KEVEXRO-865479 format. One record per atom (N, C-alpha, C): y, z, x; residue in one letter. Coordinates in pm, whole numbers, plus 50000, padded with zeros to 5 digits. Each point is the difference from the previous one (the first is absolute). Example, Ala and Ser with C-alpha at 12.3 -4.5 7.8 and 13.67 -1.06 7.14 Angstrom:
REM KEVEXRO-865479
494315078051319A;501195000049911A;501205000050090A;501054992849965S;501195000650082S;501095007349923S;
END
This chain:
REM KEVEXRO-865479
502275070450792X;500835004850129X;499315006950044X;499195009349948X;499675007250080X;498584997150079X;499264985149968X;498774999750097X;501184992350133X;501114995549932X;500384997350170X;500865007250019X;500075016249950X;500735006350159X;498825007050024X;498035002249954X;499165006450047X;499834987650156X;500244986249940X;499654992050103X;500665001950151X;501434998549986X;501115002450093X;499255013150038X;500375012449964X;499375011750079X;498754999350076X;498924990849970X;498734999250049X;500114991650134X;501334989050002X;499954991150083X;500755008750073X;501075013050016X;500185003850069X;499905007150093X;498615008749891X;499085012750116X;498984989050059X;499654986649992X;499454991850059X;500534996850108X;501194994350010X;500955000350102X;500365011150125X;499965007749924X;500215013350093X;499275009650048X;498675001049944X;498855006850040X;498794995050032X;500024984750008X;498894992150017X;498635000049874X;499014992350021X;499534998549888X;499115012249975X;499445008650111X;499235011749931X;500545009349937X;501525001850058X;500655011349834X;499934990449910X;500534989349994X;499984993049835X;499035001349944X;499004999450053X;498244997749951X;499965018549947X;500405008850057X;500145012749988X;500555005149858X;501664992450049X;500594999749855X;499604999649845X;499494988250024X;499344991549879X;499125008949949X;499255001450090X;498605007649946X;500455011349961X;500645010650073X;500105011949924X;500815002549866X;500774985749989X;501195002149898X;499134993649859X;498764991650085X;499264993549843X;498735015549997X;500055009150138X;498775006649929X;500855011749897X;501335004850059X;500855004949923X;499754999849843X;500724982249972X;499845000349861X;498855000949934X;498824992450083X;499495002649855X;499225016250023X;500195005950027X;499605014650014X;500765007649880X;501184995149987X;501065004849953X;499414996049836X;499554982549990X;499374994549910X;499025005149906X;498965008050043X;498725004749936X;500805010750001X;500985008550048X;500025013349985X;500984998149867X;500624994549989X;501044999149861X;499014990849865X;498424992450063X;498904996949924X;499525012850008X;499585007049982X;499675014950019X;500515008349858X;501575000450063X;500355006649884X;500054991449848X;500494991550038X;500084989749876X;498574999849912X;499035002650122X;498595000249878X;499995012749928X;500525013749959X;500195009749973X;500785000449868X;500194982849958X;501305001849885X;498714983149939X;499794994650096X;499034988849919X;499075004249941X;499065007350046X;498545000049940X;500525009449895X;501145010449965X;499605006349869X;500394988249884X;501334993350066X;500534989549901X;498904990649970X;498724992750093X;499414991549941X;499515007949917X;499335011049992X;499265006649886X;500695006549870X;501394999950043X;500745001949885X;500384985349913X;500414992250092X;500884987249923X;498864994849906X;498334998250022X;499575001949884X;499875000049877X;500015010949945X;500685003049868X;501104997049951X;501014995850109X;501075004849968X;500004980149936X;499524996150064X;500494981050022X;498935000249834X;499355008149990X;499314995949853X;501095003849875X;500755007549994X;500805003349925X;501324993550017X;500154990949868X;501624990749986X;501085002650089X;500265019949957X;501185001650015X;500085002850171X;499114999550042X;500315003450182X;499434995250042X;499634982749920X;499084988750093X;501224995050144X;501014997549883X;501364993250108X;499885008550134X;500375014449934X;500665008050133X;498824999850086X;498655004849964X;499094996150140X;500074988850073X;500074988449919X;500334991450123X;500614999350093X;501225001249885X;500685004950101X;500285008150132X;499365011149992X;500175007950089X;498814997150113X;498614990649904X;499365000950103X;500484987850115X;500424989749962X;501114991850045X;500565002450094X;500685017049978X;501295001150084X;498815010150146X;498235001349970X;499555008250085X;499764989450069X;499684986249996X;499294987050026X;501374993850150X;500864995049924X;501505001150089X;500175009350119X;500405013649951X;499695007850137X;498814999750109X;498894993249950X;498964997250088X;500354989650094X;500294986349921X;500794990250055X;500464999350135X;501095009749951X;501395001750078X;499495005150114X;498705011350017X;499405009850142X;499594990850068X;499014994449946X;498914987350064X;500724991350053X;501404995549939X;500634991750102X;500785005650083X;500335007050030X;501325010350058X;498935005950134X;498935008849924X;499195007350108X;498664990950053X;499334993149946X;498694997950058X;500364988149984X;500504990549976X;500154983750076X;499534995449863X;500374997949937X;499484996649860X;501534989449990X;499434985649976X;500974990049919X;499974997949865X;499915006249951X;500294998849843X;501194998749934X;500684988949935X;501224996949961X;500165004149864X;498994998849914X;500505003449859X;499035013349979X;500875006149835X;499435006649962X;499044999149975X;499265012949891X;498455001549937X;500234987949888X;498724989450008X;499254993349918X;499265005249885X;500294996449868X;499405002749908X;499335013950016X;498634998849937X;499165008049942X;499915010250093X;499694993050147X;499345008050120X;500595010949991X;501485000949991X;500475014450053X;499365014549975X;499454996449884X;499355010249929X;498865005550111X;499214990550048X;498525002450056X;500674997950152X;500744996750002X;500814999450193X;500155019750015X;500845003949875X;500435012550076X;498915009949933X;498954995649953X;498525010949984X;499264996950123X;499614989150108X;499834997050068X;500835009350111X;500984994850020X;501395010350115X;499915006650017X;499395012049881X;500245010049995X;498835005750050X;498704996349983X;498635001650038X;500014996350179X;500824990250036X;500044994650176X;501075013250029X;501075003349914X;501055008150085X;499255014650014X;499445003949903X;498945013550039X;499394996450130X;499524986350016X;499025002350108X;500665002450139X;501244989950010X;500845006450103X;500285014250015X;500535004149888X;500475015150022X;498945001750064X;498645000249922X;498275010450084X;500054996650139X;500494987650057X;499824996850128X;500695004250099X;501445002249964X;501565002150016X;499285022350026X;499665005549899X;499535009849988X;499235002650101X;498854994550014X;498885003250106X;500594998150147X;500824989150027X;500504997750135X;500875008850019X;501235004249905X;500435016650032X;499395010750042X;498905004749916X;499335011950006X;499114999050121X;499734987850086X;499374998950114X;500655003750145X;501364997749926X;501474998950126X;499795017150006X;500385007849869X;500495009850009X;498315010550082X;499104995749969X;498745007150056X;499944998450128X;499794989250069X;500554994150121X;500955006250084X;500995002049940X;501375009050091X;498985014449982X;500275006349912X;499445012649974X;499155006750110X;498734986850017X;498795006450055X;500434994350173X;500724990750012X;500494997250140X;501345015350059X;500734998449953X;500585009950023X;499925017049953X;499425005349972X;498845012149974X;501065005649882X;500544993649867X;500575006649892X;499055007649941X;498664997849957X;499365003049895X;499445012750121X;500975006350093X;499145015750028X;499094999150126X;499354992450001X;499125000750090X;500014988350065X;499894997050155X;499964989650048X;498975002950160X;498764987049912X;498735003750106X;500514996350128X;499175002250081X;500594993550186X;499084983049964X;501034995550044X;499304985050031X;499474995150105X;498964992049998X;499134993350076X;500754986650094X;498934997450069X;500914991350085X;499814983849882X;499214998549972X;499984988649938X;500865005249802X;500225004650018X;500765003649907X;501214989549930X;500465002050112X;501284986849965X;499754987149975X;498994997750126X;499454984749925X;499375000549879X;499055008049952X;499834997349859X;500915001849896X;501145009849998X;501395000049920X;500284986750004X;500534997250093X;500464985250082X;499304987649899X;498714998850000X;499324991949931X;499844997749865X;500295017649924X;500005001849883X;501224993449926X;501035007850080X;501014993549961X;500464987849999X;499454986950085X;500134987349998X;499564994649877X;498525002749968X;499064992549906X;500725008949845X;500735012250013X;500645002249911X;500795000349941X;500934990850076X;501644992749963X;499604983050028X;498684998650074X;499494983649890X;499794996949919X;499265016349904X;499134994849882X;501345002749921X;501145010250014X;501475000149934X;500414990049962X;500134992550157X;500704986749974X;499514992849916X;498514992650052X;499584992549898X;499885001249885X;500085009749909X;500205006449859X;501155001349922X;500805002450102X;501374996749951X;500264986250004X;499614992650049X;500364984050068X;499464993049861X;498375007049996X;499414989149914X;500975008549828X;500145010749970X;500825004049871X;501694992449977X;500204995750126X;501584994349990X;499434986949936X;498404994250080X;500004985949926X;499674998549863X;499135011449949X;499194999849883X;501515001949918X;501265007549996X;501125000549985X;500814981749978X;499974994150090X;500514987749987X;499034993249881X;498844994950035X;499224994149945X;499985002549819X;500245013850016X;500265007349812X;500954993049957X;500985001450115X;501354999649939X;500114981049956X;499244991550094X;500024990149982X;499594994849874X;498585004649951X;499414998849868X;500555005349845X;500435015950033X;501184998849919X;501395001949945X;500704993650112X;501504994550011X;499834989049992X;499774992350075X;500264983750021X;499674996149867X;500484985350014X;499834996449870X;499064988550023X;498694998949930X;498844991950026X;500494981649968X;498824994050102X;500294985349995X;500364995149858X;499035004549930X;500684989549870X;501085007249905X;500905015050032X;501295000050000X;501024994150106X;499565001150097X;500684993150079X;500544985449945X;498754993549971X;499794983649973X;501015001149869X;499795004949905X;500715007549844X;501724998550063X;500095009250024X;501575002950069X;500594985250108X;499254995250069X;500314988550032X;500594986349893X;499034997449892X;499924996049881X;501185003449963X;500285009949970X;501355007849910X;501164990450061X;500075003350151X;501234996750046X;500164986149997X;499154992850027X;499934986350019X;500794991649878X;499155006449898X;500444999849848X;501674997649975X;500025015150033X;501315003249983X;501184991450066X;499674997950160X;500684993950093X;499694988349946X;499344990949960X;500164987349928X;500804996649895X;500055012449922X;500954995949864X;501455004950067X;500345011750088X;501254996850091X;500504988550042X;499054992050048X;500314989150078X;500184989349869X;499814998649897X;499944988649911X;501525005349911X;500335013350019X;500995005449920X;501674993450120X;499435004550129X;501024992250108X;500074987350017X;499194997449954X;500024982350009X;501094995749893X;499345002649910X;501044997749810X;501745002850071X;500285012350080X;500775000249990X;501274990450102X;499015000750096X;500234988050127X;500674987749935X;499344994549927X;500174990749912X;500944999049892X;500495010049953X;501005001449889X;501665002250122X;499655010850086X;501184995950093X;500484991650074X;498724988050006X;500094986050056X;501114993649922X;499235003649853X;500554988049886X;501165008349974X;500705010249998X;501505005250035X;500524991350047X;499525004550157X;500904993750111X;500474983949974X;498594992449947X;500374983949970X;500895000449893X;499955005949875X;500754999049867X;501615006850028X;499725006250069X;501705006650034X;500484995650135X;499744994450058X;500554993850128X;500134987749994X;498884997150067X;499804981450034X;500004996049880X;499655003249852X;500534992749878X;501064999349969X;501035009350036X;501255000850013X;500404991950005X;499784999550161X;500834996750088X;500054987149998X;498744988449942X;499814987549961X;500844998449886X;499985007749931X;500734998349878X;501584993950000X;500495012750081X;500824997850058X;500594984150040X;499234997550141X;499834989050045X;499914986849885X;499134999049907X;500394988449932X;501255001849886X;500465007350010X;501575000449907X;500724995250060X;500145004850194X;500884996750076X;500314977050022X;498385000449985X;499374986850024X;500914988949893X;499475009549899X;501014990649827X;500874997949972X;500535012150085X;501704999150001X;500884990050094X;499495003050152X;500434991350079X;499564982549926X;499034997049911X;499674989749995X;500624994049848X;500685009049928X;501274997249947X;501235000250000X;500115009050110X;501654999950080X;500764983350005X;501095001649973X;500794987649989X;500674998950146X;500245012949998X;500954999650191X;499055002150082X;500164994350131X;499084997550113X;499905010150102X;500965007349977X;500455015950077X;499165008449918X;500195000449868X;499535010249935X;498244999150007X;499274987850007X;499124996450044X;499475001850111X;500614997750095X;499525007350127X;499795012449999X;501225005549950X;499595015750021X;498955007849941X;499304991249873X;499205004749931X;498855000550078X;500164983850048X;498524996350107X;499595016850089X;501374998050035X;499745008550158X;499315018349913X;500485002549882X;499655011049923X;498425000549967X;499854985349955X;498465000149982X;499155001250136X;500504992850115X;499125001250136X;499845018050018X;501165004049990X;499845013950028X;499395010149900X;499924994549905X;498885004249891X;498885001650032X;499614984250056X;498254999550045X;499815005250117X;500875004650090X;499755007950125X;499595007949953X;500905015649900X;499365007649941X;498635003349961X;499884987949899X;499284999049967X;498104995750060X;500394994950102X;498904998250125X;500205016450013X;500865004550099X;499975013050044X;498915011549921X;500714999249859X;498835010349902X;499154994650011X;499474988049948X;498374991650008X;499585005850163X;500304999450100X;499715007450163X;499315008149981X;501015009849946X;499535014749961X;499535008149947X;499554993049883X;499034998849870X;498314994550061X;500354991850055X;498864997750099X;499755009650114X;500825002250045X;499855009150119X;499335015449961X;500755002049888X;499315013749935X;498494997149930X;499394987949944X;498605000350010X;499364999650073X;500284993250128X;498944999450112X;500994993550124X;500635007250118X;500674995950065X;499454990550114X;500074989750045X;499424988050094X;500105004150110X;501015009350069X;499745004850139X;498755007050006X;499125008549880X;498745009550046X;499204991050056X;499754984249936X;499514990050042X;499964994650169X;501475002150026X;500064990350127X;499635010150048X;501385011650037X;499785008050132X;499275016149951X;499735002749874X;499105012850013X;501145010349920X;499555011149998X;501205011949946X;500825004850067X;500254997150137X;500875002850114X;501424988949933X;499654988549998X;501064987349975X;500525006149886X;499385002149866X;500364999649868X;500695010649949X;499965006450136X;500745021649993X;501384996750054X;499694989350134X;501554995450094X;500944994749908X;499224993949888X;500464986949927X;500895009849875X;499485010549933X;500055012249897X;501555006850100X;499735006350099X;500615006450063X;501614986349997X;499864991450056X;501214989150033X;500435001149862X;499584994249903X;500824997649863X;500005010349932X;500085011850010X;500345010749934X;501515007049993X;500705005449901X;500845003150017X;499905018250041X;498935003550031X;499985015650103X;499874996350159X;500105010150060X;499754997250136X;498185007449976X;499294988950064X;498455009049984X;499754998650148X;499495012150041X;499575004650143X;498434997949995X;499034985750056X;499154998949995X;499275003050128X;498625010249944X;499265006050113X;498364995949994X;499634986950072X;498754995449986X;499254997850090X;498855010550003X;499384999450084X;498154999549944X;499854984749961X;498894999049966X;499124988250131X;499275003250065X;500084986650097X;499424989349996X;499104998849867X;498784988349957X;500744995249888X;499624992349966X;500314989649842X;499125006049938X;500885007449874X;499235005649850X;499414987249932X;499475008149914X;499414988349873X;500994998549898X;499264987149930X;501384993949918X;500295009649908X;499315010149946X;499965007049926X;500705015349979X;500255002750172X;500215010850009X;501404998350056X;500144990050080X;501784993050004X;500284998249871X;499974989549886X;500514999749864X;500495015049919X;498625010650039X;500435010949926X;501295009050115X;499564997350106X;501375006850055X;501024995349953X;500194987850037X;501194993949954X;500325006649914X;499674995349877X;500515004649845X;500225013150006X;499425009450095X;500615011150010X;501195005149991X;500254998650162X;501184994750054X;501334997149935X;499414984349935X;501364994749942X;500285007149879X;499235008149937X;500475006049882X;500615012650016X;499525007650109X;500505010050044X;501794998050034X;500244990350087X;501254995950045X;500994995949920X;499174993649886X;501004993349867X;500505009749917X;498625015249999X;500345010249901X;501735010950110X;499334992050146X;501095014650022X;501654991650017X;499464983849978X;501414995549967X;501014998249876X;499185000249917X;500545002949871X;500335009949943X;499065012350019X;499945009149907X;500995012950103X;499064996450136X;499675016350068X;501055000850098X;501804989449957X;500955002150110X;499345005050142X;499054994950066X;500225001850128X;500444994250109X;500265004650102X;501014993550172X;498894989750038X;498705006250028X;499114998750114X;498365000049932X;499724988650023X;498125003549974X;499174997250122X;499105009450032X;498845001350138X;498774991749912X;499714996050078X;498624994249990X;499274995750064X;498785013850022X;498724999650076X;498524995349955X;499744992950078X;498424992649967X;499185003650100X;498975004150026X;499375003350081X;497995000249951X;499374997850113X;498535000049974X;499765014150077X;498985005249881X;498845015450086X;499094999349947X;499065002750061X;498095001449932X;499814991649902X;500294984850012X;499684993849924X;500524998049860X;501605006850000X;500714999849887X;501294993950026X;500474995049917X;501654996450059X;500825011149891X;500585003850093X;500995003449964X;501745000849958X;500214999749880X;501734995149974X;500835011349939X;501205001650075X;500645007849959X;501864996249993X;500354999949874X;501444995150051X;500485010949885X;501505006850097X;500795008949957X;501514998150015X;500625001549906X;501475005549974X;501095006249983X;501004999350090X;500995011749961X;500574999549873X;499614992049860X;500805004049906X;499915011849935X;500495001049864X;500015011949885X;498935001149970X;498614992650022X;498905002149898X;499684999049901X;499125005549962X;499655002049838X;499314990349925X;499484989850104X;499214992749996X;498305001549890X;499474996149913X;498895003249925X;499144992650026X;498695001650006X;498524992850038X;499724995649890X;500475005749857X;499514991149909X;501014988049924X;501284996250085X;501064991549961X;498944985250022X;500524991449936X;499314986550016X;499874992450105X;500755001750147X;499544992650046X;499005011150099X;500415010650003X;499355008050135X;498185006349913X;500044997549891X;498464998049914X;499334987050025X;500444994249992X;499484985350051X;499764999850092X;500505005250100X;499794998450168X;498825010750033X;500225009749880X;498705010950049X;498924998549904X;499704986549936X;498814994149933X;499634990250121X;500774996650017X;499644989650093X;499395006350185X;500355009950015X;499285008350090X;499175007449994X;499675008249871X;498855001949977X;498604992549942X;501004984049998X;498794985949982X;499674998650158X;500105005850067X;499694997850148X;499175014850062X;499515009149945X;499545012050022X;501355008350089X;501324997849997X;500935005550055X;500215011449929X;501235004550063X;500735013850012X;501164999749925X;500835002149940X;501764999649960X;500495013549978X;500675000350085X;500765019249987X;501814989050004X;500605010549880X;501614998949984X;500625016350039X;500825001650107X;500355010249991X;501954997649968X;500115002049875X;501764993750017X;500835015749857X;500095011350072X;500675010949933X;501174994150034X;500605007349894X;501365001449936X;501535000050136X;500564992550008X;500504998550143X;499824998450106X;498754994349987X;499474989950081X;499445006350142X;499344996850106X;499944986350002X;498434997449914X;499814984550036X;499144992749948X;498884997350088X;498455003049980X;499084997150063X;498934995849932X;499504984850021X;499314995849953X;498744996550126X;498565006349979X;499114996250102X;499004995849934X;499154987750050X;498594995549925X;499054999950119X;498634998249957X;499085000550099X;498864991149923X;499804987850103X;499454992149964X;498784996950097X;498635000149939X;498734995950136X;500244985850055X;499385001850122X;500334984350054X;499064999150145X;498794997949970X;499034999450108X;500064993250111X;
END
């Protein structure tokens, strides 16, 4: 949300004041954030350098080892936030493994170097101001070439100071990447763990789906077929022609209901409309057959892949079913959009809320979404409303 706000402000300045003013604003803001980040780094070095020396004996003692590690990681995490917000870093995870201790020690040295550079710049500014303003008590008479000399000197010092500060900021970012970001091996290990966990969850979701289909067939279609067989048997044994005709009519009605329930079971397994017309046609069929008014907002200009369409459909179908059975909702809103290579699905209702992500139906959906590297979020406070949000990658 903050990035969107900054982009909107930048666009407003660009449209109002022109490219030059926009460029000045961006440069000034970046320079101000970088200066704040370096100053904070110099201040933190006052704590990090002594702690790097103190943490060595503390880690050697079992009673204080855990406490020492926690404090070290807290310092490293504070540095990560500072580098990301002020120095243009993009480190999304916290301090990894045992590199946090080495990082804090090296960061303390680098922060001390940054503090020394900032101090030299400050001293030069003060001395130059005193010399030019005569604050030292004596002001020598200036020759005609002195302004040129001072101008050249100021430009040179400003250039050197800017280069030193930008170099420090670049070193801060590189050190943060080394000490805080996970290595390639750690990223690979995390990915393997995630895939193993997702595979187990998908297998569990498939087993749950099989059991649900078995219950639907056993409790619904099978009972209808048993009743149909009994009606046909009674009609065959009936001596009265009118009674037999009535039983045959009941059997026809029972067969019609059995076919409807069988279609519903097949539709819940995989709706044929997804193959025929894609996700929008399947959602329109769902809205027509639902017992709730569904406000559908579908804004995806291209045909999605089969995997994305299937996951999105079942997410929406399960959310609508929950709103109909449990939420006592009067209306359901479904929004499907595509943005930045992601499929965004949002289903909300005006019911009583109280839905739980660990429920039988929603937990299976969450596992299915996770299997496609998606995000699953449920907001359903007691009293409502309920909002289900899903993001799926769709290149």
